[in-house]
N, CA, C and O atoms as a GROMACS GRO file, in nm:
protein
  504
    1GLN      N    1  13.143   8.965  22.424
    1GLN     CA    2  13.142   8.840  22.336
    1GLN      C    3  13.213   8.736  22.408
    1GLN      O    4  13.330   8.750  22.440
    2VAL      N    5  13.143   8.631  22.433
    2VAL     CA    6  13.214   8.515  22.485
    2VAL      C    7  13.280   8.414  22.368
    2VAL      O    8  13.227   8.374  22.264
    3GLN      N    9  13.408   8.388  22.417
    3GLN     CA   10  13.471   8.289  22.323
    3GLN      C   11  13.512   8.172  22.413
    3GLN      O   12  13.570   8.188  22.521
    4LEU      N   13  13.478   8.054  22.361
    4LEU     CA   14  13.530   7.917  22.422
    4LEU      C   15  13.609   7.854  22.328
    4LEU      O   16  13.558   7.828  22.218
    5VAL      N   17  13.739   7.820  22.354
    5VAL     CA   18  13.826   7.740  22.260
    5VAL      C   19  13.862   7.606  22.326
    5VAL      O   20  13.930   7.600  22.428
    6GLU      N   21  13.818   7.511  22.267
    6GLU     CA   22  13.854   7.370  22.308
    6GLU      C   23  13.974   7.310  22.259
    6GLU      O   24  14.005   7.330  22.142
    7SER      N   25  14.050   7.235  22.336
    7SER     CA   26  14.166   7.154  22.276
    7SER      C   27  14.180   7.021  22.339
    7SER      O   28  14.113   6.988  22.437
    8GLY      N   29  14.266   6.944  22.282
    8GLY     CA   30  14.296   6.816  22.358
    8GLY      C   31  14.233   6.690  22.285
    8GLY      O   32  14.258   6.575  22.321
    9GLY      N   33  14.160   6.717  22.194
    9GLY     CA   34  14.104   6.613  22.130
    9GLY      C   35  14.197   6.518  22.046
    9GLY      O   36  14.312   6.560  22.028
   10GLY      N   37  14.169   6.409  21.997
   10GLY     CA   38  14.247   6.323  21.915
   10GLY      C   39  14.200   6.180  21.903
   10GLY      O   40  14.087   6.142  21.935
   11LEU      N   41  14.292   6.105  21.855
   11LEU     CA   42  14.276   5.945  21.844
   11LEU      C   43  14.328   5.873  21.944
   11LEU      O   44  14.443   5.904  21.974
   12VAL      N   45  14.271   5.776  22.012
   12VAL     CA   46  14.320   5.712  22.121
   12VAL      C   47  14.264   5.560  22.118
   12VAL      O   48  14.154   5.544  22.066
   13GLN      N   49  14.324   5.465  22.164
   13GLN     CA   50  14.288   5.337  22.176
   13GLN      C   51  14.180   5.304  22.288
   13GLN      O   52  14.179   5.371  22.391
   14ALA      N   53  14.104   5.218  22.271
   14ALA     CA   54  14.007   5.185  22.380
   14ALA      C   55  14.081   5.157  22.514
   14ALA      O   56  14.181   5.085  22.512
   15GLY      N   57  14.038   5.208  22.623
   15GLY     CA   58  14.104   5.187  22.750
   15GLY      C   59  14.193   5.301  22.781
   15GLY      O   60  14.233   5.319  22.896
   16GLY      N   61  14.231   5.390  22.670
   16GLY     CA   62  14.316   5.499  22.704
   16GLY      C   63  14.248   5.617  22.766
   16GLY      O   64  14.132   5.614  22.807
   17SER      N   65  14.334   5.731  22.772
   17SER     CA   66  14.284   5.854  22.822
   17SER      C   67  14.308   5.973  22.747
   17SER      O   68  14.400   5.974  22.665
   18LEU      N   69  14.236   6.073  22.764
   18LEU     CA   70  14.258   6.209  22.708
   18LEU      C   71  14.211   6.310  22.797
   18LEU      O   72  14.124   6.284  22.880
   19ARG      N   73  14.259   6.418  22.786
   19ARG     CA   74  14.227   6.537  22.867
   19ARG      C   75  14.189   6.656  22.770
   19ARG      O   76  14.271   6.701  22.690
   20LEU      N   77  14.065   6.703  22.781
   20LEU     CA   78  14.018   6.816  22.707
   20LEU      C   79  14.028   6.946  22.796
   20LEU      O   80  14.022   6.946  22.919
   21SER      N   81  14.044   7.054  22.718
   21SER     CA   82  14.061   7.182  22.790
   21SER      C   83  13.974   7.271  22.718
   21SER      O   84  13.954   7.254  22.598
   22CYS      N   85  13.914   7.376  22.792
   22CYS     CA   86  13.841   7.480  22.720
   22CYS      C   87  13.856   7.603  22.792
   22CYS      O   88  13.818   7.619  22.908
   23THR      N   89  13.917   7.696  22.716
   23THR     CA   90  13.959   7.828  22.778
   23THR      C   91  13.867   7.934  22.725
   23THR      O   92  13.843   7.953  22.606
   24ALA      N   93  13.815   8.008  22.835
   24ALA     CA   94  13.696   8.091  22.806
   24ALA      C   95  13.763   8.252  22.813
   24ALA      O   96  13.862   8.282  22.880
   25SER      N   97  13.693   8.332  22.739
   25SER     CA   98  13.715   8.487  22.747
   25SER      C   99  13.587   8.558  22.728
   25SER      O  100  13.494   8.500  22.672
   26GLY      N  101  13.574   8.677  22.771
   26GLY     CA  102  13.472   8.776  22.748
   26GLY      C  103  13.383   8.795  22.860
   26GLY      O  104  13.310   8.894  22.861
   27ARG      N  105  13.383   8.702  22.964
   27ARG     CA  106  13.312   8.740  23.086
   27ARG      C  107  13.380   8.679  23.200
   27ARG      O  108  13.473   8.598  23.187
   28THR      N  109  13.333   8.717  23.311
   28THR     CA  110  13.400   8.672  23.430
   28THR      C  111  13.372   8.522  23.453
   28THR      O  112  13.266   8.479  23.499
   29PHE      N  113  13.477   8.446  23.417
   29PHE     CA  114  13.469   8.307  23.426
   29PHE      C  115  13.428   8.250  23.546
   29PHE      O  116  13.351   8.155  23.547
   30SER      N  117  13.472   8.298  23.642
   30SER     CA  118  13.436   8.222  23.781
   30SER      C  119  13.316   8.234  23.827
   30SER      O  120  13.291   8.181  23.935
   31HIS      N  121  13.207   8.312  23.751
   31HIS     CA  122  13.074   8.343  23.786
   31HIS      C  123  12.973   8.236  23.729
   31HIS      O  124  12.857   8.227  23.767
   32TYR      N  125  13.032   8.157  23.631
   32TYR     CA  126  12.954   8.074  23.544
   32TYR      C  127  12.975   7.931  23.554
   32TYR      O  128  13.088   7.882  23.559
   33ALA      N  129  12.861   7.861  23.555
   33ALA     CA  130  12.878   7.713  23.555
   33ALA      C  131  12.931   7.671  23.407
   33ALA      O  132  12.904   7.741  23.309
   34MET      N  133  12.999   7.564  23.397
   34MET     CA  134  13.048   7.518  23.258
   34MET      C  135  13.006   7.378  23.243
   34MET      O  136  12.984   7.307  23.341
   35GLY      N  137  12.993   7.334  23.114
   35GLY     CA  138  12.951   7.211  23.095
   35GLY      C  139  13.017   7.154  22.958
   35GLY      O  140  13.064   7.229  22.874
   36TRP      N  141  13.016   7.013  22.946
   36TRP     CA  142  13.068   6.950  22.825
   36TRP      C  143  12.953   6.868  22.766
   36TRP      O  144  12.875   6.805  22.837
   37PHE      N  145  12.946   6.872  22.645
   37PHE     CA  146  12.839   6.796  22.568
   37PHE      C  147  12.910   6.727  22.446
   37PHE      O  148  13.016   6.770  22.400
   38ARG      N  149  12.849   6.624  22.401
   38ARG     CA  150  12.910   6.562  22.284
   38ARG      C  151  12.803   6.524  22.174
   38ARG      O  152  12.685   6.504  22.201
   39GLN      N  153  12.855   6.517  22.051
   39GLN     CA  154  12.756   6.472  21.951
   39GLN      C  155  12.836   6.375  21.862
   39GLN      O  156  12.941   6.410  21.808
   40ALA      N  157  12.783   6.251  21.848
   40ALA     CA  158  12.827   6.156  21.753
   40ALA      C  159  12.753   6.156  21.626
   40ALA      O  160  12.636   6.195  21.619
   41PRO      N  161  12.826   6.108  21.516
   41PRO     CA  162  12.755   6.106  21.385
   41PRO      C  163  12.616   6.054  21.393
   41PRO      O  164  12.595   5.950  21.454
   42GLY      N  165  12.527   6.116  21.341
   42GLY     CA  166  12.386   6.077  21.328
   42GLY      C  167  12.303   6.082  21.460
   42GLY      O  168  12.183   6.054  21.466
   43LYS      N  169  12.374   6.118  21.555
   43LYS     CA  170  12.296   6.124  21.689
   43LYS      C  171  12.286   6.275  21.734
   43LYS      O  172  12.354   6.364  21.683
   44GLU      N  173  12.189   6.296  21.839
   44GLU     CA  174  12.167   6.426  21.899
   44GLU      C  175  12.272   6.457  21.993
   44GLU      O  176  12.326   6.367  22.058
   45ARG      N  177  12.306   6.577  22.006
   45ARG     CA  178  12.393   6.616  22.119
   45ARG      C  179  12.343   6.575  22.238
   45ARG      O  180  12.223   6.576  22.262
   46GLU      N  181  12.447   6.530  22.332
   46GLU     CA  182  12.405   6.479  22.472
   46GLU      C  183  12.494   6.542  22.563
   46GLU      O  184  12.607   6.581  22.532
   47PHE      N  185  12.434   6.553  22.692
   47PHE     CA  186  12.512   6.600  22.806
   47PHE      C  187  12.615   6.498  22.838
   47PHE      O  188  12.591   6.378  22.827
   48VAL      N  189  12.745   6.552  22.885
   48VAL     CA  190  12.842   6.473  22.934
   48VAL      C  191  12.869   6.507  23.087
   48VAL      O  192  12.852   6.424  23.177
   49ALA      N  193  12.909   6.629  23.104
   49ALA     CA  194  12.934   6.669  23.248
   49ALA      C  195  12.924   6.808  23.253
   49ALA      O  196  12.949   6.872  23.151
   50ALA      N  197  12.887   6.871  23.372
   50ALA     CA  198  12.886   7.005  23.416
   50ALA      C  199  12.941   7.031  23.563
   50ALA      O  200  12.937   6.946  23.651
   51ILE      N  201  12.989   7.153  23.578
   51ILE     CA  202  13.040   7.197  23.702
   51ILE      C  203  12.994   7.335  23.740
   51ILE      O  204  12.983   7.422  23.654
   52ASP      N  205  12.968   7.357  23.859
   52ASP     CA  206  12.912   7.495  23.909
   52ASP      C  207  13.036   7.584  23.889
   52ASP      O  208  13.144   7.550  23.842
   53TRP      N  209  13.002   7.702  23.933
   53TRP     CA  210  13.090   7.832  23.924
   53TRP      C  211  13.210   7.807  24.014
   53TRP      O  212  13.321   7.843  23.975
   54SER      N  213  13.196   7.747  24.138
   54SER     CA  214  13.291   7.727  24.233
   54SER      C  215  13.387   7.594  24.216
   54SER      O  216  13.492   7.584  24.279
   55GLY      N  217  13.345   7.509  24.138
   55GLY     CA  218  13.414   7.393  24.106
   55GLY      C  219  13.389   7.284  24.222
   55GLY      O  220  13.456   7.181  24.229
   56ILE      N  221  13.298   7.312  24.303
   56ILE     CA  222  13.261   7.221  24.407
   56ILE      C  223  13.160   7.107  24.363
   56ILE      O  224  13.171   6.988  24.390
   57THR      N  225  13.072   7.160  24.299
   57THR     CA  226  12.951   7.066  24.252
   57THR      C  227  12.952   7.024  24.111
   57THR      O  228  12.938   7.108  24.021
   58ALA      N  229  12.968   6.900  24.087
   58ALA     CA  230  12.964   6.845  23.943
   58ALA      C  231  12.848   6.756  23.906
   58ALA      O  232  12.781   6.707  23.997
   59ASN      N  233  12.819   6.733  23.790
   59ASN     CA  234  12.711   6.650  23.747
   59ASN      C  235  12.747   6.570  23.630
   59ASN      O  236  12.788   6.633  23.532
   60TYR      N  237  12.738   6.437  23.620
   60TYR     CA  238  12.773   6.344  23.524
   60TYR      C  239  12.659   6.278  23.453
   60TYR      O  240  12.552   6.254  23.509
   61ALA      N  241  12.687   6.247  23.319
   61ALA     CA  242  12.586   6.153  23.258
   61ALA      C  243  12.622   6.013  23.306
   61ALA      O  244  12.740   5.985  23.329
   62ASP      N  245  12.520   5.922  23.321
   62ASP     CA  246  12.550   5.792  23.380
   62ASP      C  247  12.647   5.722  23.293
   62ASP      O  248  12.722   5.637  23.342
   63SER      N  249  12.651   5.751  23.167
   63SER     CA  250  12.742   5.672  23.064
   63SER      C  251  12.879   5.695  23.095
   63SER      O  252  12.965   5.614  23.060
   64VAL      N  253  12.909   5.808  23.163
   64VAL     CA  254  13.052   5.855  23.181
   64VAL      C  255  13.095   5.851  23.325
   64VAL      O  256  13.213   5.873  23.352
   65LYS      N  257  13.006   5.823  23.422
   65LYS     CA  258  13.026   5.848  23.558
   65LYS      C  259  13.123   5.742  23.605
   65LYS      O  260  13.109   5.626  23.566
   66GLY      N  261  13.213   5.773  23.680
   66GLY     CA  262  13.336   5.696  23.720
   66GLY      C  263  13.455   5.684  23.611
   66GLY      O  264  13.563   5.630  23.636
   67ARG      N  265  13.422   5.736  23.496
   67ARG     CA  266  13.540   5.733  23.406
   67ARG      C  267  13.581   5.874  23.362
   67ARG      O  268  13.695   5.896  23.324
   68PHE      N  269  13.486   5.970  23.369
   68PHE     CA  270  13.524   6.120  23.327
   68PHE      C  271  13.537   6.196  23.460
   68PHE      O  272  13.479   6.162  23.563
   69THR      N  273  13.604   6.285  23.451
   69THR     CA  274  13.617   6.388  23.563
   69THR      C  275  13.622   6.543  23.506
   69THR      O  276  13.715   6.581  23.436
   70ILE      N  277  13.529   6.614  23.538
   70ILE     CA  278  13.515   6.755  23.512
   70ILE      C  279  13.597   6.840  23.621
   70ILE      O  280  13.590   6.811  23.741
   71SER      N  281  13.665   6.932  23.582
   71SER     CA  282  13.733   7.022  23.677
   71SER      C  283  13.741   7.162  23.627
   71SER      O  284  13.708   7.184  23.510
   72ARG      N  285  13.782   7.261  23.705
   72ARG     CA  286  13.802   7.402  23.655
   72ARG      C  287  13.913   7.467  23.728
   72ARG      O  288  13.940   7.438  23.845
   73ASP      N  289  13.975   7.553  23.659
   73ASP     CA  290  14.078   7.649  23.725
   73ASP      C  291  14.038   7.778  23.686
   73ASP      O  292  14.060   7.823  23.573
   74ASN      N  293  13.972   7.848  23.789
   74ASN     CA  294  13.911   7.981  23.760
   74ASN      C  295  14.029   8.087  23.749
   74ASN      O  296  14.006   8.196  23.698
   75ALA      N  297  14.137   8.059  23.790
   75ALA     CA  298  14.244   8.159  23.757
   75ALA      C  299  14.307   8.152  23.637
   75ALA      O  300  14.380   8.242  23.596
   76LYS      N  301  14.279   8.028  23.562
   76LYS     CA  302  14.329   8.028  23.419
   76LYS      C  303  14.203   8.039  23.324
   76LYS      O  304  14.217   8.032  23.202
   77ASN      N  305  14.096   8.054  23.377
   77ASN     CA  306  13.959   8.070  23.289
   77ASN      C  307  13.949   7.949  23.201
   77ASN      O  308  13.910   7.956  23.085
   78THR      N  309  13.987   7.835  23.264
   78THR     CA  310  13.980   7.704  23.189
   78THR      C  311  13.896   7.589  23.275
   78THR      O  312  13.896   7.574  23.397
   79VAL      N  313  13.835   7.521  23.186
   79VAL     CA  314  13.754   7.396  23.230
   79VAL      C  315  13.807   7.273  23.166
   79VAL      O  316  13.834   7.271  23.046
   80TYR      N  317  13.821   7.171  23.242
   80TYR     CA  318  13.896   7.037  23.182
   80TYR      C  319  13.792   6.918  23.188
   80TYR      O  320  13.704   6.910  23.274
   81LEU      N  321  13.809   6.844  23.108
   81LEU     CA  322  13.746   6.705  23.101
   81LEU      C  323  13.841   6.593  23.096
   81LEU      O  324  13.893   6.564  22.988
   82GLN      N  325  13.869   6.528  23.201
   82GLN     CA  326  13.960   6.414  23.216
   82GLN      C  327  13.879   6.298  23.168
   82GLN      O  328  13.777   6.267  23.230
   83MET      N  329  13.916   6.231  23.062
   83MET     CA  330  13.843   6.111  23.022
   83MET      C  331  13.937   5.983  23.028
   83MET      O  332  14.031   5.970  22.950
   84ASP      N  333  13.905   5.893  23.123
   84ASP     CA  334  13.982   5.773  23.129
   84ASP      C  335  13.897   5.661  23.091
   84ASP      O  336  13.777   5.678  23.076
   85SER      N  337  13.961   5.527  23.071
   85SER     CA  338  13.897   5.404  23.020
   85SER      C  339  13.794   5.434  22.899
   85SER      O  340  13.677   5.398  22.898
   86LEU      N  341  13.851   5.496  22.810
   86LEU     CA  342  13.768   5.555  22.688
   86LEU      C  343  13.721   5.416  22.629
   86LEU      O  344  13.789   5.315  22.641
   87LYS      N  345  13.593   5.420  22.560
   87LYS     CA  346  13.542   5.329  22.490
   87LYS      C  347  13.508   5.385  22.345
   87LYS      O  348  13.494   5.505  22.323
   88PRO      N  349  13.497   5.293  22.256
   88PRO     CA  350  13.458   5.336  22.113
   88PRO      C  351  13.339   5.418  22.111
   88PRO      O  352  13.334   5.512  22.032
   89GLU      N  353  13.229   5.388  22.198
   89GLU     CA  354  13.115   5.462  22.193
   89GLU      C  355  13.129   5.609  22.258
   89GLU      O  356  13.032   5.683  22.271
   90ASP      N  357  13.248   5.642  22.296
   90ASP     CA  358  13.276   5.785  22.343
   90ASP      C  359  13.316   5.860  22.226
   90ASP      O  360  13.334   5.981  22.235
   91THR      N  361  13.331   5.792  22.109
   91THR     CA  362  13.378   5.883  21.997
   91THR      C  363  13.269   5.976  21.958
   91THR      O  364  13.154   5.935  21.940
   92ALA      N  365  13.306   6.109  21.944
   92ALA     CA  366  13.211   6.209  21.916
   92ALA      C  367  13.290   6.344  21.894
   92ALA      O  368  13.412   6.349  21.903
   93VAL      N  369  13.207   6.459  21.864
   93VAL     CA  370  13.264   6.582  21.875
   93VAL      C  371  13.226   6.636  22.011
   93VAL      O  372  13.109   6.636  22.048
   94TYR      N  373  13.324   6.684  22.086
   94TYR     CA  374  13.308   6.724  22.231
   94TYR      C  375  13.296   6.889  22.230
   94TYR      O  376  13.385   6.954  22.175
   95TYR      N  377  13.193   6.949  22.287
   95TYR     CA  378  13.161   7.083  22.293
   95TYR      C  379  13.171   7.131  22.429
   95TYR      O  380  13.110   7.072  22.518
   96CYS      N  381  13.241   7.232  22.453
   96CYS     CA  382  13.238   7.316  22.590
   96CYS      C  383  13.135   7.413  22.586
   96CYS      O  384  13.111   7.468  22.478
   97ALA      N  385  13.062   7.446  22.699
   97ALA     CA  386  12.954   7.542  22.688
   97ALA      C  387  12.962   7.620  22.819
   97ALA      O  388  13.017   7.569  22.917
   98GLN      N  389  12.909   7.735  22.823
   98GLN     CA  390  12.909   7.828  22.949
   98GLN      C  391  12.760   7.852  22.960
   98GLN      O  392  12.683   7.869  22.864
   99SER      N  393  12.726   7.852  23.097
   99SER     CA  394  12.587   7.880  23.138
   99SER      C  395  12.543   8.029  23.107
   99SER      O  396  12.623   8.123  23.103
  100ARG      N  397  12.424   8.037  23.088
  100ARG     CA  398  12.355   8.162  23.040
  100ARG      C  399  12.349   8.251  23.159
  100ARG      O  400  12.352   8.373  23.140
  101LEU      N  401  12.339   8.196  23.295
  101LEU     CA  402  12.317   8.269  23.411
  101LEU      C  403  12.416   8.262  23.499
  101LEU      O  404  12.472   8.154  23.516
  102THR      N  405  12.451   8.367  23.566
  102THR     CA  406  12.573   8.352  23.677
  102THR      C  407  12.513   8.269  23.797
  102THR      O  408  12.394   8.266  23.831
  103PHE      N  409  12.616   8.206  23.852
  103PHE     CA  410  12.609   8.129  23.972
  103PHE      C  411  12.500   8.018  23.968
  103PHE      O  412  12.432   7.987  24.066
  104ASN      N  413  12.492   7.962  23.851
  104ASN     CA  414  12.381   7.857  23.825
  104ASN      C  415  12.424   7.721  23.855
  104ASN      O  416  12.544   7.693  23.867
  105ARG      N  417  12.337   7.643  23.865
  105ARG     CA  418  12.364   7.497  23.914
  105ARG      C  419  12.432   7.431  23.783
  105ARG      O  420  12.418   7.481  23.671
  106PRO      N  421  12.498   7.325  23.807
  106PRO     CA  422  12.564   7.272  23.684
  106PRO      C  423  12.447   7.171  23.613
  106PRO      O  424  12.432   7.054  23.646
  107SER      N  425  12.381   7.231  23.524
  107SER     CA  426  12.275   7.177  23.457
  107SER      C  427  12.309   7.067  23.352
  107SER      O  428  12.419   7.064  23.298
  108ARG      N  429  12.210   6.976  23.326
  108ARG     CA  430  12.226   6.877  23.236
  108ARG      C  431  12.161   6.916  23.098
  108ARG      O  432  12.166   6.842  23.000
  109ASP      N  433  12.096   7.042  23.099
  109ASP     CA  434  12.016   7.073  22.986
  109ASP      C  435  12.087   7.180  22.912
  109ASP      O  436  12.126   7.284  22.964
  110SER      N  437  12.102   7.145  22.777
  110SER     CA  438  12.180   7.235  22.688
  110SER      C  439  12.119   7.371  22.678
  110SER      O  440  12.188   7.468  22.647
  111ALA      N  441  11.978   7.382  22.704
  111ALA     CA  442  11.919   7.507  22.698
  111ALA      C  443  11.972   7.617  22.801
  111ALA      O  444  11.963   7.738  22.780
  112ASP      N  445  12.025   7.563  22.907
  112ASP     CA  446  12.065   7.636  23.002
  112ASP      C  447  12.210   7.703  22.979
  112ASP      O  448  12.260   7.781  23.060
  113PHE      N  449  12.269   7.663  22.859
  113PHE     CA  450  12.405   7.706  22.819
  113PHE      C  451  12.377   7.797  22.709
  113PHE      O  452  12.298   7.763  22.621
  114GLY      N  453  12.437   7.915  22.707
  114GLY     CA  454  12.427   8.014  22.596
  114GLY      C  455  12.546   8.044  22.517
  114GLY      O  456  12.536   8.117  22.418
  115SER      N  457  12.657   7.993  22.552
  115SER     CA  458  12.771   8.001  22.467
  115SER      C  459  12.840   7.863  22.442
  115SER      O  460  12.847   7.778  22.531
  116TRP      N  461  12.885   7.847  22.326
  116TRP     CA  462  12.942   7.716  22.284
  116TRP      C  463  13.065   7.730  22.215
  116TRP      O  464  13.078   7.826  22.140
  117GLY      N  465  13.165   7.640  22.232
  117GLY     CA  466  13.282   7.634  22.162
  117GLY      C  467  13.254   7.565  22.020
  117GLY      O  468  13.146   7.520  21.983
  118GLN      N  469  13.367   7.566  21.952
  118GLN     CA  470  13.366   7.507  21.807
  118GLN      C  471  13.375   7.360  21.807
  118GLN      O  472  13.354   7.302  21.701
  119GLY      N  473  13.404   7.292  21.916
  119GLY     CA  474  13.409   7.144  21.932
  119GLY      C  475  13.548   7.079  21.904
  119GLY      O  476  13.620   7.134  21.820
  120THR      N  477  13.590   6.976  21.960
  120THR     CA  478  13.702   6.902  21.931
  120THR      C  479  13.681   6.753  21.910
  120THR      O  480  13.613   6.696  21.995
  121GLN      N  481  13.727   6.683  21.812
  121GLN     CA  482  13.703   6.566  21.788
  121GLN      C  483  13.772   6.468  21.882
  121GLN      O  484  13.890   6.482  21.913
  122VAL      N  485  13.696   6.371  21.926
  122VAL     CA  486  13.759   6.255  22.006
  122VAL      C  487  13.723   6.122  21.940
  122VAL      O  488  13.606   6.086  21.925
  123THR      N  489  13.826   6.053  21.903
  123THR     CA  490  13.793   5.925  21.824
  123THR      C  491  13.875   5.801  21.904
  123THR      O  492  13.996   5.796  21.926
  124VAL      N  493  13.778   5.711  21.937
  124VAL     CA  494  13.834   5.600  22.023
  124VAL      C  495  13.827   5.470  21.938
  124VAL      O  496  13.720   5.427  21.894
  125SER      N  497  13.944   5.414  21.917
  125SER     CA  498  13.941   5.288  21.825
  125SER      C  499  13.938   5.161  21.915
  125SER      O  500  13.982   5.161  22.030
  126SER      N  501  13.888   5.063  21.860
  126SER     CA  502  13.867   4.940  21.932
  126SER      C  503  13.986   4.849  21.900
  126SER      O  504  13.993   4.736  21.949
   0.00000   0.00000   0.00000
């Protein structure tokens, strides 16, 4: 049974920074790509960033490229999302997800992820 627990969300002013963390248990963390998705009120869930099992290859949504950085520490079973230069439109619930398959590419497609965290709220005020 995979468990993903996110933390680090909160309220921040526009231009500020937050770092989200997601700690996984239940499978060999270092074998799986990890991703971050978000869902704003009234909108569909959207891809934010993903990283491959090794931490070498990452993929970003155009809307966050250059502002957000995904990273992982396989020794701590944790993936991070460093969010800088935050904008009000970044306000959403952010979800951590783990790939269905081992040694998979860092996909943008939520269907490639089989395990999800409970989400953490990020609110950016203008």
